[in-house]
N, C-alpha and C positions, 0 to 999 in steps of 0.2 A: 817428420813429424806432420800428421794429420791436424784437419781443424773444423773441430765440429762446433757449428753455430747455433746447434738446438738448444741452448742453456739458458741459465738464470732469473730467480724468482729467488723470493725468501719471506719468512714469516716472521715478524718481529713482533717476540711473546710481549702481550699486551699492550701492544702499540696497533698493527695496519696486520690486514693479509694481501698479500701480493703475489700476483700469478705467474708462472714458469713461460718466460718470451726468449724471443731469440737475443743471441749477443753476436758479433762478428766480427772479422778483421777492421782496425782503426786505419781509416785512411782520408785524408784532408780533401775536406770538399770545396772548399774555397779559401781565401785568405784564413779566416778566420773560425773556419767554419770544420770540424773532426767529428767525424760519426763512425758508429759501431756498424757498418756495411753487410748491405745483405748478401746471403749466398745467389747461389743458381736458383731459378725461379722455380726447379723442381722438389726445392729445399727448400725453398724459403715460407713459413707462416705467412700467410693472407694480410698480416697485423703489421706484417714489418718493413719497415723505411727508414731510407737512411736520415740520418740526422740533419739536421740544420742548427745551427746554433743563430738565435736573434738578437740582432744589438739593439737596445734603446738608443733614443737618437743622442742623448746625451754623453753615450760611451765610447770611447776611443776604442776604433778598428780592431786594436790588438788588447782589449781588457780582456778578453774570458771567450774558455772555449766551452764547450759543453760534449761529452760523451756520453751517446745515448741508450740506453737501454730496455725500452718500450716502457713498461709499465711495471719493472721490477724496481730492487732499488740495491746499491752497492753497500752492503752492511761492513765492511772492514777498507779501510784505506791503509795502506803502511809503505810509506818512504824511505827506502835503501839506498840512498846516494840519489840515481839517478834513474834507477830503479823503481818504477811502481809497482805498488802489488793488488790487484782488488778483487775482490772475494763477493760471492754470493752464494746462494743456496744451488746453484747448477756448476759452480766448478771456478777457477782461479785465473786468471790474467795475469801475465808480467808484460810493463807495458816501458819499453826503454824510452826514456822521456830526450835524449841525444840522438837518439837513430830514428827514433819511430815506429822498430818493431817490436812485435808482439809475439807473446806465446800462450796456448790455451792448454791448463790441465784441467780431467777430468779425471774417475776412476777410472776408467781407460789406461790413463798416465800411471795409475798407482795409489791416488788417493782411496782413504777407504769410502770416503762421501763426496757428495759435491758441492754438501752444505758447509759452505767457509763464513766461520762463525767470528775471528779471530786471527789476525796475524803479527807476530814480531819476529826477534831475532835471539839465538839459544844457541851460544858456543862457534859462532861466526854463520851458524845456518838460519835457513828460516823455516820459524815454527809454525803451527796453522791448529788453528782449534777449531774443530767439522763436529757432526753430528756422527763423526766415526771415530773418535777420541782425537788425540794429538799427534797430530804430522812432525816432522822434523824431514826436510828438504834438504840436500844441498845440489844448488843449481848448478853449481860445477861439472858433476857427472851424471845427474838426476836421479841419482838417487834417493828412497826414501825408506825413512825407521816408524812405523806406529804404533802407536799405546792406544789402545782402547780395555774396555774391558774382560777380554780374556787376557791380558796381559797387567793388568791389575787396577784397572780404572774402576770406580764405583760407579759411572755413569758413561756415556758412551759421547752425551755431550758438552763439550768444551766449549766455555764461551772467555775465556781468557788464561792466561799463563803470564809467570813472572820469573825470570831469570834475577835470584836475590845477588843482591854483594856479595855473601857468605860463603857463594857457591851453588844453596840450595833452589832446584827448582820446587815453583810452586803452580796449581792447575786449577782451575776453577771448576768447578763443571755443576751438574742439577742433584748432586748428592751428597753434597759435600766437598770441600777440598784438596788436597792431596798433596806430600808433601815430598818431597823427591830428598834427600841428603849427600850433599854433595854433584844433584845433577847425573845421578846414575843411575839412569833409568836402565839399565840391564840388569841390576839388581835390584831384586824384589823386596830385600833384606832392610833396602835402604828406601822402601817408602812408608807410609802416613800417612793414614785417611784421618780426617776431622769434620765431623760432625757435628750438627746440635746435641744428640745425645752424648756425643762423646768425649764435648770439652763443657758440658755440665750445662749448655745453654751459653756457655760465651760464647762461639756462633752464633749467628744471630738469626741466622736460614741458610737450610741444602743448599739452596736455591743460589749461585752464586755468578754473577756476572762481571765479575770483573777483580782483580787484583792489582795492589800499587805497594809499592815501595817509601816509606819517607827517611828523613837525611839521619836516624838513630838509627835504622837499619828495622823499626817495628815494620810489618806486613800489615794491613788494609785492604778488608775484603767488601765490597758492595753486595749484599742479598736482599732476596726479597721479605725479610724479615726487618732491616733493618744492617747498621753500619759494624763490622766486627773490628777489632785489634789486636793482634799475636805480637807480642813484644818479648823475648827471655822465658820463656815458656808459658806467660799472663793469659790472660784472653780478656777483655773486655768487650763490651757494646753497648750501642746507645741506640734504641729503636722506642717506638710508640709515640709518647711525650719527653721524651727525654732530650731531644734537641732537635735541629730543622733536617739529621736525617736521621728520617723516620723512617717509615717501612719503604716498600720497594726504592731499593736504592738501586738504582741502573749503573752507574760508574762511578769511578773514582780516580782522580791522579794527584798528583804532589806535584806543586810549584816550587819552582827555584829557591825561592825565600823558605819553606820549610812547611808555608801553609798546603793541608789535606782537602782536597774539595770533593764532593760526593754530590751528583747530582741523582734527583728522585722524580720518578711519576707523580707530581700533583704537587709536592710540597718544597717544589723548586730546587735551590743549590743549597748545601750547607759549606761551610767553613769555619776549620779547624784550625785553629793559631798554639795548640801545646796544651793551653790552658780552658778553652771552651770553643764554643760553637757561637758560630752567628750565619742567620740566614738571610738570605736572597732569594726574591719574590717576581710575579710581574710589580707589584708596587715599588719597586727599587728600581725597576726601569728593564727586567728580566722579560727579553719576549713573550715569556712562558712560562708556567711552573713544572710543564711536562719537559723535563731536559732529559731528551734522549741518546746524548752523547760527550765526552770533556775531550779535552786535550790539552796539554801544557810542554810548549814548544819550548829551543833550548835557548831562547833567551828570558824565559820567564815569563811567558805570557800564557796568559788563559783563555780557551776558546772554549765557547758553550755551543754545544748543539741540540736547539728545541725542534717542538712539532711548529713553533712560527718563525723561523728563521736562524740564522747563526748569529752568535754576540761572541764580542772579546770585551774581555775585564781589563780596564788600564784606570788606575788610580782612583777606585772607588767607584768606578762608573762603565756603564755600558753603551757600547757602539753594536752595531746592527745593519745585519745583509740578508738581504731576502731576494728574491726573484727580480725585482726591480736590479740591483746591483750585482748579478749575476748567477744568484745560485738557480739548481734544474725547478725548484721547488721549496716549500715552506719548511717539510720535514727533513732533518739531517740526522743523519744515521752515524757519520763516519766523518774523520779529518785527521790530514793530512798537511804538513808544514816542511815540504824537503830544504836543502841546503842554500836553492836557488831564492830563495825569498819568497815564491811564490806559494801558492794555495789550492789543496784540494779537497773538495768536499761532496759526501757520497749521500744520496737520499733518493726517493723514489724516481725512478728516473733516468739513473745513473751518476754519473760524475762532474759535478764542474773545475775545470780546472781557473782559478783566477789569478790575474797575473798584476792587475793592476785594481787596489782596494779602493770602495769608492764608498765609506763608512757612511753613516746616517746615526743622529741621533737616538735613543732611545726613546720610547712615546711615552 
């Protein structure tokens, strides 16, 4: 398996433009420092240097580790047991947290695009949203299946996907939502496309950034035009002045208690309890009203990535992590909580693996 380190970069729509830079093998540099080591001098970009983890004086020596990727961002981080998948616009890394082994994938290994926007699971296989469509990967034998515009998607940019409890597969694109009944990707007759026009405005926007399912089996969509819900053939939306989940909804998750959470760019965080919305903004302790990522862990906890740090919501209060507590920077684009109880946070410059959380109260 070859390894080409000249990759990594991401453009987060409406948030930041990031340059493509080098990413290479993960190696330990000190007891608490792991970096993305540089290649041979002939292949090394001039600005690429091994990473260093800077420990604050108050930190325990094993509090966290930084995995550096220069000026790029980790767009998606997905915990698959002991395996961490990290994706950017220049490829995908599979990192084994037990052995420290890694493997790199890009277009030369079968990806339709090096831009990885989403990672999750589908039928026991890895599911990737890319700038070239949806890719389903079986790590056991290295085989890929790709579904792009030629295979039936309305747009090649896939920002999210959901394997619903009823067996359907929903795909979030920049030209609406595609529903594949029964998850039968190979049968075009089972594909249905939903847009603002086809739903008579029920879908709030055609640019869809995230999709989630609630406990009742309803499907929720975070779109550029607001929030939409599809349940038993009926569409409902919230946009404009109808709730805190207004325009520019970037993320949606459902916590174990059934609350639907929506992150927006500028309107803060919205919580829907089945009856109505409640808004949380910087005035309530949220680090910023620009929410870039949401994550619901298996214990029912809510994690909020903003452009001013990471927050955790517990008992109606926010606790915050920032660079002083282990993050690589203030902007948080992806969050993962593997079974070992640690925290992985993707942002500008790479990923922070935080093993000892040092929360501070929100200002």
